[in-house]
C-alpha positions, 0 to 999 in steps of 0.5 A: 583711379581708372574708370570703372567698367559697366557690366554690358549685359546689365546695361542692355537690360536695365535703365536708370530713371531720373529719380534713380529707380531701375526700370526693366523690360518684363519677361513672357512677351516674346513667344507662345502668346496665344495662351495668354490673355489680352490683359496679361499681354497688355500689362507686360508692355509696360516697364517694370520697376525693380524692388529697392533691394535689387535696385542697389545690386543692379546700381553697383554693376551700372556705375555710370547708369 
C-alpha cells in the first residue's frame, strides 16, 4: 500500500496536539485592527480548538498529523 498524501493546505493551517485535538489560528487579526477592542484582539491571539465533528474531518486529510 503506498503512503497516503497529506493535504498541504490543511497541514499549513492545522496542528494536531498530543491528545489528538486539532489546533488552529483564529481569523480576524491580520488587518482592520483599529475598530476591534483590545480585549477582542487579545483573545484572538490564542489558538482555537476545533469541535469534535470538525476534528474528525480534518484528521482524515492529515493522515500523519
